[in-house]
NUBA-458025 format. One record per residue (C-alpha): residue in one letter; y, x, z. Coordinates in steps of 0.1 Angstrom, whole numbers, padded with zeros to 4 digits, always signed. Each point is the difference from the previous one (the first is absolute). Layout:
! NUBA-458025
aYXZ...
//
This chain:
! NUBA-458025
m+0598-0115-0057e+0007+0025-0028i-0028+0021-0015e+0006+0035-0012i-0005+0001-0038g+0008+0037-0002l+0024+0025+0016g+0033-0017+0002k-0011-0034-0014f-0011-0030+0021g-0008-0036-0008r-0010-0032+0016r-0034-0015-0006g+0002-0032-0020y-0025-0029-0001g-0008-0025-0027l-0014-0035+0006d-0035+0013-0007d+0004+0024+0030v+0006-0026+0026s-0016-0030+0015i+0011-0029+0023v-0015+0000+0035p-0011-0035+0013s+0019-0011+0031r-0014-0016+0031r+0003-0035-0014t-0008-0019-0032r+0017-0030-0014d-0008-0031-0021a+0010+0008-0036d+0015-0034-0003d+0025+0009+0027v+0012+0031-0018d+0034-0001-0018i+0004+0024-0029s+0033-0013-0012w+0032+0021+0000e+0037-0005-0006l+0023+0018-0023a+0037-0007-0002g-0003-0036+0011h-0031-0007-0022k-0033-0006+0016f-0032+0010-0019e-0035-0011+0010l-0014+0033-0013p+0014+0034+0009l-0001+0009-0037l+0022+0013-0028a-0015+0002-0034a+0012+0034-0015a+0027+0001-0026m-0023+0014-0026d-0005-0014-0035a-0038-0004+0002v+0004-0018+0034v+0029-0025-0002d+0013-0023-0027v+0015-0034+0004p-0033-0020+0005i-0013+0026+0025a+0033-0001+0019v-0002-0038+0003a-0037+0001+0009v+0005+0027+0027g+0030-0020+0014k-0021-0032+0002l-0028+0018+0018g+0025+0012+0026g+0011+0035-0011l+0029+0015-0019a-0003+0015-0035v+0025+0026-0013l+0008+0000-0037n+0008+0033-0017l+0034-0006-0017e-0005+0032-0020g-0034-0008-0013l-0016-0018-0029q+0011-0034+0012a+0037+0011-0004r-0006+0019-0033y-0020-0024-0021e+0005-0037-0007d-0038-0004-0002p-0015+0030+0018r-0036-0010-0007p-0004+0022-0031a+0013+0030+0020f-0026-0006+0027e-0027-0004-0026e+0010+0033-0016i+0000+0018+0033a-0035-0013+0008s-0012+0012-0034f+0011+0037+0004p-0028+0026+0004k+0007+0017+0033e+0012+0032-0016e+0027-0019-0019a+0010-0025+0027t+0030+0019+0015r+0015+0010-0033g-0005-0036-0013m+0017-0015+0030q+0030+0024-0003r+0005-0015-0035i-0004-0036+0011y+0025+0004+0028q+0026+0014-0023e+0009-0037-0007p+0034-0006+0017i+0004-0022+0031k+0016-0033-0009e+0023-0018+0025e-0009-0034-0014l-0036+0006+0008i+0008+0011+0036f+0019-0033+0004r-0028-0021-0016r-0029+0015+0021i+0018-0005+0033k+0009-0035-0010e-0036-0007-0008i-0012+0013+0034k+0026-0022+0017e-0010-0030-0020g-0035+0006+0013g+0012-0008+0035v-0005+0033+0017v+0022+0028+0014a+0011+0024-0029a-0001+0037+0007a+0005+0028-0026s+0004+0037-0001l+0023+0025-0016t+0002+0038+0002p+0031+0015+0015q+0010+0014-0034r+0001-0035-0015v+0009-0023+0029e+0037+0000-0008a-0006-0010-0036y-0023-0029+0006y+0003-0015+0035r+0028-0024-0009v-0019-0019-0027a-0029-0002+0025l+0023-0015+0026e+0013-0025-0026a-0036-0011-0007g-0005-0008+0037l-0018+0031+0013d-0008-0003+0038i-0010+0036+0009l+0008+0033-0018v-0024+0029+0003i+0016+0034-0007q-0030+0021-0007g-0010+0034-0013t-0026+0027+0006v+0021+0014+0029i+0033-0017+0011s+0025+0017+0023a+0032-0013+0015e+0017+0033-0010h-0006+0008-0036v+0019+0031-0012s+0010+0006-0036t+0026+0021-0019r-0007-0019-0032t+0003-0037+0009e+0016-0022+0026p-0030-0010+0022l-0005-0035+0014n+0015-0003+0034l-0028-0021+0016k+0019-0008+0032k+0031-0012-0018f-0021-0018-0027i-0022-0019+0025a+0030-0009+0022e+0016-0017-0030l-0032-0015-0015p-0001-0038+0007i-0038-0001+0003p-0024+0021+0022a-0012+0034-0013i-0033+0018+0005v+0000+0038-0007g-0026+0027-0005g-0022+0019-0002c+0001+0024+0028a-0025+0019+0020s+0017+0015+0030y+0017-0009+0033s+0034+0013-0010t+0001-0015-0035a-0012-0034+0013l+0027+0001+0028h+0027+0008-0025l-0011-0028-0024m+0000-0024+0029r+0036+0009+0008t+0010-0010-0035g-0004-0037+0010a-0033-0006-0018v-0021-0028+0014a-0032+0020-0007v-0011+0035-0011l-0030+0007-0022v-0022+0028+0014g-0023+0020-0023v+0004+0029-0024g-0029+0005-0022p-0030-0019+0015g-0002-0027-0027a-0030-0002-0022a+0020+0006-0032c+0025+0025+0014t-0002+0038-0008t+0031+0011+0019r-0020+0020+0025g-0016+0020-0027v+0030+0003-0023l+0026+0008+0027g-0021+0011+0030v+0020-0026+0020g-0014-0026+0024v-0011-0008+0036p-0033-0016+0008q+0006-0037+0006a-0011-0005+0036t+0024+0028+0011a+0028-0012-0022l-0003-0035+0014a-0001+0011+0036d+0031+0022-0005a+0019-0029-0017a-0010-0023+0028a+0015+0025+0025a+0032+0000-0020r+0000-0038+0001i-0001+0002+0038r+0029+0024+0002h+0021-0020-0024l-0007-0032+0019t+0010+0017+0033e+0032+0013-0016t+0011-0031-0019g-0020-0030+0012n-0011-0005-0036y-0037-0002-0009v-0009+0016-0034n-0034-0009-0014v-0023+0028-0010i-0021-0007-0031a-0030+0021-0009d+0001+0007-0037g-0031+0013-0016g-0034+0014+0010m-0016-0032+0011r-0032-0013-0018t-0017-0021+0027g+0007-0024+0028g-0008+0029+0024d+0027+0021-0016i+0025-0028+0004a-0010-0004+0037k+0004+0037+0006a+0034+0002-0017i+0013-0028+0023a-0016+0016+0031c+0018+0032-0010g+0033-0019+0001a+0005-0019-0032d+0014-0036+0000a-0013-0007-0034v-0018+0016-0030m+0009+0005-0036l-0031-0002-0022g-0004+0011-0036s-0035+0008-0013p-0017-0028+0020i+0022-0026-0017a-0003+0017-0033s-0037-0006+0002a+0005-0038+0002k-0012-0020-0030e+0036-0014-0005a+0017+0035+0002p+0020+0009-0031g-0014+0035-0004l-0032-0013-0018g-0023+0021+0022y+0023+0031+0003h+0026+0011+0025w+0026+0027-0003g+0027+0017+0022m+0037-0007-0003a+0007+0035-0012t-0030+0002-0024f+0024-0004-0030h+0027+0024+0011p+0012+0017-0032e+0000+0035+0014l-0022+0002+0031p-0025-0029+0005r-0011-0004+0036g-0026-0027-0004t-0030-0009-0021r-0018-0029-0015v-0032-0009+0020k-0027-0026-0007t-0004-0030+0023h-0028-0024+0002q+0012-0036-0004r-0028-0019+0016w+0018-0022+0025s+0029-0024+0000l+0033+0009+0017q-0007-0026+0027e-0034+0014+0007i+0013+0035+0003l+0028-0010+0024v-0014-0028+0021g-0036-0005-0011p-0026-0012+0000a-0017+0034-0005h-0031+0005-0020e+0000+0038+0004n-0007+0020+0031d+0020+0032-0005g+0033-0013+0015t+0018-0004-0034v+0000-0038+0000n+0017-0024+0026l+0022+0028+0011f+0021-0021+0024g-0030-0018+0014a-0012+0035+0009l+0033+0008+0016r-0001-0032+0021t-0036+0008+0010s+0009+0036+0009m+0028-0012+0022a-0022-0026+0016t-0028+0025+0006c+0025+0023+0018g+0016-0029+0019y+0035+0000-0015e+0019-0032-0007n+0026+0011-0025i+0012+0029-0022k+0024+0015+0026a-0027-0001+0026f-0025+0016-0023q+0025+0029-0006r-0008+0010+0036a-0038+0004-0007e-0016+0032+0010v-0010+0022-0030m-0023+0030+0000i-0004+0030-0023a-0034-0008-0016p-0008+0020-0031a-0036-0014+0000i+0010-0037+0002r-0009-0008-0036t-0031+0022-0002e-0017-0001+0034g-0034-0016-0004k+0008-0012-0035g-0024+0023-0020l-0020-0028-0015q+0031-0019-0011f+0014+0031-0018e-0033+0008-0015q-0005-0035-0014g+0037-0007-0008v+0002-0031+0022g+0023-0011+0028v+0025+0028-0005i+0026+0009-0026r+0002+0036-0011
//
């Protein structure tokens, strides 16, 4: 239902994950009987997880570790790992910047050119770790670098930007024809981000095996403030899930919907899947792992844009290991540790046996879900995250 914003202007009401809650069903289920695995392009993953292609989140050791824990990590082929033989000094310098100098300092650090030999080496190292290798490129650079990635053994290519469309118009350059490119690509492609029914449907029609849904909800993203563009994540996911149904009806092909950004807790992940996601892409939760390359900081993919940065450097608290954050055990009670144990328990509590069944869960508009009865927790700073 559209709401009148003013004379001649109407808009839909959008809802974020904090605005909704999952309604328990008439049955419960033993958590040991719940299956949270998912499949992507012939690969089965025990965790419905992609680690975001952000420099503070994924390097080669993290990619291997996430793969061995059952998820899929995506390496940024335009980041520090592909620009510096040894990127550690660059990470250390970024961590040392005062906050008022961080963006300008990163713009300088990222002026170092991307090197094809480093792209090749990083992907080779991930493959040698015995896990599925996924990596991302922006549409502007995919033609320049995808071949060397394929030569190194890349398994899945992610074509990713702030907003991706299947119909980019330009009078200055020849835009990437996604449908033609994906049809000729010998490996599966994931594309995104998007945040609407029509864009998700058009991206599904390119032949992608999955679409990333989310424009601006990430902890380090400033797109919504800089550009005024974005859709609250619960609504964006529900719209993309509806596009998935239409595409499935039209073609018989199921395209995965991946929630990208805006999830901090196990409850957020559960709500994203209940709203229609098949899996989630996480950035800041993994950047907070002790092993994460960002040394206690996390920044958006467009933070270092030379003309219009659309991300920022944020501080993370590296108290837990990657394994503890993803699969436990938890020694914290605010939902930020053992994220996928929480998902499993949420599904069991509501009686759903697998991801696709959980997508049918009833959800409710519940703006008080995080605050109702929690006055003492907020006053004392315990049990909740702010």
